[in-house]
C-alpha positions as CSV (number, residue, x, y, z in Angstrom):
1,M,107.0,100.7,180.5
2,K,110.2,101.0,178.5
3,F,109.9,104.8,178.7
4,Y,109.8,104.7,182.6
5,L,112.8,102.4,182.7
6,Q,114.8,104.7,180.5
7,L,113.7,107.7,182.6
8,L,114.7,106.0,185.8
9,L,118.1,105.1,184.4
10,A,118.6,108.7,183.2
11,V,117.7,110.1,186.7
12,L,120.0,107.6,188.4
13,F,122.8,108.6,186.0
14,L,122.3,112.3,186.7
15,L,122.2,111.8,190.4
16,N,125.5,110.1,190.2
17,F,127.1,113.3,188.7
18,S,125.0,115.9,190.5
19,E,127.9,116.6,192.9
20,C,129.7,118.6,190.3
21,L,127.0,120.6,188.6
22,I,125.3,123.8,189.6
23,F,123.1,125.4,192.2
24,V,120.9,128.4,191.9
25,K,120.7,131.4,194.3
26,T,118.8,134.6,194.5
27,L,121.3,137.4,195.4
28,H,119.1,140.5,195.7
29,D,119.7,143.6,197.8
30,E,117.9,146.9,197.5
31,K,121.2,148.8,197.9
32,Y,122.4,147.3,194.6
33,P,119.4,147.4,192.2
34,G,119.6,145.4,189.0
35,Q,122.7,143.5,190.3
36,C,123.5,140.3,192.1
37,Y,124.7,141.0,195.6
38,P,126.3,139.7,197.8
39,V,128.7,137.5,196.0
40,H,131.3,136.0,198.3
41,V,134.8,135.8,196.9
42,R,138.0,135.1,198.8
43,I,140.6,137.7,197.9
44,G,144.2,138.4,199.0
45,A,146.9,136.5,200.9
46,K,144.8,136.1,204.0
47,K,142.0,134.5,202.0
48,K,139.3,136.6,203.7
49,Y,135.9,136.8,202.0
50,D,135.1,140.0,200.2
51,L,131.6,140.9,199.0
52,I,131.1,142.1,195.4
53,A,128.2,143.0,193.2
54,L,127.8,141.6,189.7
55,K,125.9,143.0,186.8
56,P,123.8,140.6,184.7
57,G,126.2,138.6,182.5
58,E,129.2,139.1,184.7
59,E,130.9,136.3,186.6
60,A,133.3,136.0,189.5
61,N,135.8,133.2,190.0
62,D,136.8,132.2,193.5
63,P,140.5,131.6,193.5
64,N,140.2,129.2,196.5
65,T,137.6,126.9,195.1
66,C,137.0,125.4,191.7
67,G,133.9,127.4,190.9
68,T,132.4,130.6,189.5
69,T,129.3,132.6,190.2
70,V,127.4,134.0,187.2
71,C,124.8,136.8,187.5
72,M,121.9,135.8,185.2
73,N,119.5,138.7,185.4
74,S,118.6,142.0,187.1
75,M,116.4,140.3,189.7
76,G,119.5,138.7,191.4
77,L,119.2,135.2,189.9
78,A,122.7,133.7,190.1
79,Y,124.1,130.3,189.0
80,V,127.0,128.9,191.0
81,Y,129.0,126.4,189.0
82,Y,131.6,124.3,190.8
83,C,133.6,121.0,190.9
84,P,134.1,119.6,194.3
85,R,136.6,117.0,192.9
86,T,138.5,116.4,189.7
87,L,136.8,114.7,186.8
88,P,137.6,111.0,186.3
89,S,139.2,111.8,182.9
90,S,141.8,113.9,184.6
91,A,143.7,110.8,185.9
92,C,144.6,112.6,189.2
93,D,146.0,110.5,192.0
94,D,143.7,112.3,194.5
95,D,140.3,113.3,193.1
96,K,140.0,116.1,195.6
97,A,143.3,117.7,194.6
98,L,141.9,120.5,192.4
99,N,144.2,123.1,190.9
100,T,142.4,126.2,192.1
101,M,145.0,128.5,190.4
102,V,143.3,127.7,187.1
103,K,139.9,129.3,186.3
104,F,136.7,127.3,186.2
105,P,136.0,125.0,184.3
106,E,139.6,124.1,183.5
107,C,140.2,123.5,187.2
108,C,137.8,120.5,187.1
109,W,140.4,118.4,185.2
110,N,143.7,119.9,186.5
111,C,145.5,118.2,189.3
112,S,147.2,120.0,192.1
113,K,150.4,118.5,193.5
114,S,150.5,117.9,197.2
115,K,153.3,119.5,199.3
116,D,154.7,117.8,202.4
117,C,155.0,120.6,204.9
118,K,156.5,118.6,207.8
119,E,159.8,119.7,209.0
120,K,162.5,117.1,208.9
């Protein structure tokens, strides 16, 4: 009985932090054998999505999100790591104000300062 209680507590603890972990994708295309394709990355001043192919072991950071995509094998298995909000230890005023100019995982605990864009 004690084991089940500990297991339940561990599952509840993990569910609480599952928002900032990882999800798995299969990115396989016959045009790009042995690679992960398509990987969506926003590039340039207009922030339009570009599609790139990754070889196993390569990763691509998205400069507009706090995340990275890692190609795990030649069958297209890819892990997408991300932080939708800053970690509690970052002491940010706004937990959704991620500094996306910093690469993953450092962006998970770096705060971004808000800018008031209203004309006076």
